[in-house]
C-alpha positions as CSV (number, residue, x, y, z in Angstrom):
1,M,-0.6,-12.4,10.4
2,A,2.8,-12.6,11.9
3,V,5.1,-10.3,10.7
4,L,8.6,-11.2,9.3
5,K,11.5,-10.8,11.7
6,P,13.4,-8.5,12.2
7,F,10.5,-6.0,12.4
8,P,10.6,-3.2,11.1
9,H,12.8,-3.7,8.1
10,W,14.6,-0.2,7.9
11,E,17.0,-1.9,5.4
12,A,14.2,-1.5,2.8
13,L,14.2,2.3,3.1
14,T,16.6,4.9,1.5
15,R,18.3,7.1,3.8
16,N,16.2,10.1,2.6
17,T,13.2,8.0,3.1
18,R,14.1,7.1,6.7
19,L,14.6,10.9,7.4
20,T,11.4,11.9,5.9
21,F,9.5,8.9,8.0
22,E,11.3,10.4,11.0
23,R,10.3,13.9,10.3
24,S,6.6,12.9,9.5
25,A,6.4,11.4,12.7
26,E,6.6,14.8,14.1
27,L,3.6,16.3,12.5
28,P,0.9,17.2,15.0
29,F,-1.8,15.3,13.1
30,I,0.0,12.3,12.2
31,R,-1.7,9.8,14.5
32,E,-4.9,10.4,12.3
33,F,-3.2,8.7,9.3
34,Y,-1.7,5.3,8.7
35,L,1.1,4.6,6.7
36,A,0.3,1.8,3.7
37,G,1.6,1.3,0.1
38,G,4.6,-0.2,-0.8
39,T,6.7,1.3,1.9
40,G,4.5,0.3,4.5
41,L,4.6,-3.2,3.0
42,A,8.5,-3.3,2.8
43,L,8.5,-2.2,6.7
44,H,6.7,-5.3,7.2
45,F,8.4,-7.9,4.6
46,G,11.9,-6.2,3.8
47,H,11.3,-7.9,0.4
48,R,12.3,-4.7,-1.8
49,Y,13.5,-1.1,-1.5
50,S,11.0,1.5,-1.5
51,V,11.1,5.4,-1.5
52,D,7.7,6.9,-1.3
53,L,5.6,7.5,2.0
54,D,1.9,7.2,1.4
55,F,-0.5,8.3,4.5
56,F,-4.1,7.7,4.7
57,S,-7.0,8.5,6.9
58,T,-10.8,7.5,6.9
59,D,-12.5,10.5,8.5
60,Y,-9.6,13.2,9.1
61,E,-9.8,15.6,6.3
62,V,-6.7,16.5,4.2
63,D,-7.6,20.2,4.5
64,D,-5.5,23.6,4.5
65,N,-4.2,23.0,8.0
66,V,-2.7,19.7,7.1
67,R,-1.3,21.2,3.9
68,Q,0.3,24.2,5.8
69,A,1.6,22.0,8.7
70,V,3.5,19.9,6.0
71,K,4.7,22.9,4.1
72,N,5.9,24.7,7.5
73,H,7.4,21.5,8.8
74,F,9.5,20.4,5.7
75,A,10.4,24.4,4.9
76,E,14.1,24.2,5.6
77,Q,14.6,22.4,2.2
78,T,12.4,22.8,-0.9
79,L,9.2,20.8,-0.7
80,I,7.8,20.4,-4.2
81,V,3.8,20.2,-4.5
82,K,2.8,17.7,-7.1
83,S,-1.1,17.4,-6.4
84,D,-3.2,19.4,-4.5
85,T,-6.8,18.6,-4.6
86,N,-9.8,17.8,-2.3
87,D,-8.4,15.5,0.2
88,T,-5.2,14.7,-1.4
89,F,-2.0,16.3,-0.9
90,V,1.0,14.8,-2.7
91,C,4.6,16.3,-2.7
92,E,8.2,15.6,-2.9
93,W,11.0,16.1,-0.2
94,R,14.5,15.3,-0.9
95,G,13.6,13.1,-3.6
96,V,11.1,11.4,-1.5
97,G,7.4,11.3,-2.5
98,L,5.0,12.3,0.6
99,S,1.5,12.1,0.1
100,F,-1.6,12.1,2.3
101,F,-5.0,10.9,1.2
102,R,-8.4,10.7,2.8
103,L,-10.0,7.4,1.8
104,Q,-13.7,7.8,2.6
105,P,-15.7,5.4,2.7
106,F,-12.9,2.8,2.8
107,P,-12.3,2.1,6.5
108,L,-9.1,0.6,8.1
109,V,-10.2,-3.1,9.0
110,L,-7.4,-4.4,11.2
111,P,-5.5,-2.4,13.9
112,T,-2.5,-0.9,13.1
113,T,1.1,-1.3,14.6
114,E,2.9,1.8,15.8
115,V,6.5,2.1,14.5
116,E,8.5,5.1,16.2
117,G,5.4,7.3,16.3
118,I,3.8,6.1,13.1
119,R,0.9,4.1,12.6
120,L,1.6,1.1,10.2
121,A,-1.3,-0.5,8.4
122,S,-1.6,-4.3,8.6
123,V,-0.2,-6.6,5.8
124,E,-4.1,-7.8,5.1
125,D,-5.1,-3.8,4.8
126,I,-2.3,-3.1,2.6
127,G,-3.1,-6.4,0.6
128,A,-6.7,-5.2,0.0
129,M,-5.5,-1.9,-1.4
130,K,-3.2,-3.6,-3.5
131,L,-6.2,-5.7,-4.9
132,A,-7.9,-2.5,-5.5
133,A,-4.8,-1.3,-7.4
134,V,-4.9,-4.1,-9.8
135,I,-8.5,-3.2,-11.0
136,G,-6.8,0.0,-12.5
137,R,-3.4,0.4,-14.4
138,A,-1.3,-1.4,-11.7
139,T,2.5,-1.5,-11.9
140,R,5.0,-4.2,-11.3
141,K,5.5,-3.0,-7.9
142,D,1.9,-3.7,-7.1
143,F,2.1,-7.4,-8.4
144,V,5.4,-7.7,-6.7
145,D,3.8,-6.7,-3.4
146,L,0.7,-9.2,-3.8
147,Y,3.2,-12.0,-4.5
148,F,4.8,-11.5,-1.3
149,I,1.5,-11.0,0.7
150,L,0.0,-14.2,-0.9
151,K,3.1,-16.0,0.1
152,Q,2.1,-15.2,3.8
153,A,-1.9,-15.0,3.5
154,P,-4.4,-17.3,2.0
155,I,-6.2,-15.3,-0.9
156,A,-9.4,-16.1,0.8
157,R,-8.3,-14.2,3.8
158,L,-7.5,-11.1,1.7
159,Y,-10.8,-11.0,0.1
160,E,-12.5,-11.2,3.6
161,I,-10.6,-8.1,4.4
162,A,-11.5,-6.5,1.0
163,A,-15.0,-7.3,1.4
164,Q,-15.1,-5.1,4.5
165,K,-13.2,-2.2,3.2
166,Y,-14.3,-2.1,-0.3
167,A,-18.3,-3.1,0.6
168,K,-19.6,-0.1,-1.3
169,V,-17.6,-0.8,-4.5
170,R,-19.7,-2.8,-7.1
171,D,-18.1,-6.0,-8.4
172,F,-14.8,-5.5,-6.5
173,A,-14.2,-9.0,-6.2
174,M,-14.9,-10.1,-9.6
175,N,-12.8,-7.0,-11.3
176,S,-9.9,-7.5,-9.1
177,R,-9.7,-11.3,-9.6
178,R,-9.5,-10.4,-13.4
179,G,-6.8,-7.8,-12.6
180,L,-4.9,-10.2,-10.6
181,G,-4.4,-12.4,-13.4
182,Y,-3.9,-9.8,-15.9
183,T,-0.2,-8.4,-16.0
184,L,0.5,-7.5,-19.5
185,D,0.2,-3.5,-19.1
186,A,2.4,-3.8,-15.7
187,E,5.1,-5.3,-17.9
188,E,5.6,-1.9,-19.5
189,T,6.7,-0.4,-16.0
190,P,10.1,-1.1,-14.3
191,M,10.7,-4.0,-11.8
192,P,11.4,-2.5,-8.5
193,R,15.1,-2.9,-6.9
194,M,14.7,-6.1,-4.9
195,I,16.1,-7.4,-1.8
196,K,14.6,-10.8,-1.9
197,R,15.4,-11.9,-5.6
198,V,12.4,-13.4,-7.5
199,K,11.8,-13.7,-11.3
200,W,9.1,-11.7,-12.9
201,E,8.0,-14.9,-14.3
202,T,7.5,-16.8,-11.3
203,I,5.5,-13.8,-9.8
204,R,3.2,-13.7,-13.0
205,E,2.4,-17.5,-12.9
206,F,1.9,-17.6,-9.1
207,L,-0.7,-14.7,-9.5
208,E,-2.3,-16.3,-12.3
209,Q,-2.9,-19.3,-10.1
210,Q,-4.1,-17.4,-7.2
211,A,-6.7,-15.5,-9.4
212,Y,-7.8,-18.9,-10.7
213,E,-8.0,-20.2,-7.1
214,A,-10.0,-17.3,-6.2
215,T,-12.4,-17.6,-8.9
216,R,-12.7,-21.5,-8.0
217,Q,-13.7,-20.6,-4.4
218,E,-16.4,-18.0,-5.4
219,V,-17.9,-20.7,-7.8
220,E,-17.8,-23.1,-5.0
221,R,-19.5,-20.5,-2.6
222,L,-22.2,-19.7,-5.1
223,W,-23.1,-23.4,-5.6
224,R,-23.4,-24.3,-2.0
């Protein structure tokens, strides 16, 4: 998929997020992780403002060495630890969420793009992760992101990537199609600050149609 020029879209990041991005690039282990989530997508598309940095790995452990390296590197200003569990380290620095996750056994499917020392996940990989998000309690941000992704990539392509990433997740396609067309719970969460303006009603109707189209394609495939 072609990225939207100019790339990367630094205008989508707050000043403190950009600073945290630059500081994160200096971490000794950072090339073992890739940036995804809303900020990763905002760097691709520049569609909305995003604050938090979510880093993921498949094989590299989020262990005590990672935790201590982060604490030492960001020590000049208070680092607030939000969650510290097995293979998960979530903290906050200068009001910016900074998270490290080990997503095993969910591999990165497509190559990353390097941005100033940070590996940035592809739009399709981020899209597959957003499909996983709508299975649970998704927010408006997740649906907004999927709207912009699916304006650029056919939904069949997203499910092709998701089938590889979430091959071990039972009924992933069925449950994510259902979640894609259900936005009621998300409407309890705030709309993100947009750069590219779009109405929530437009997003909801578009994604309902995409869910219908994905279901239709699956039925046709089963009847071949």
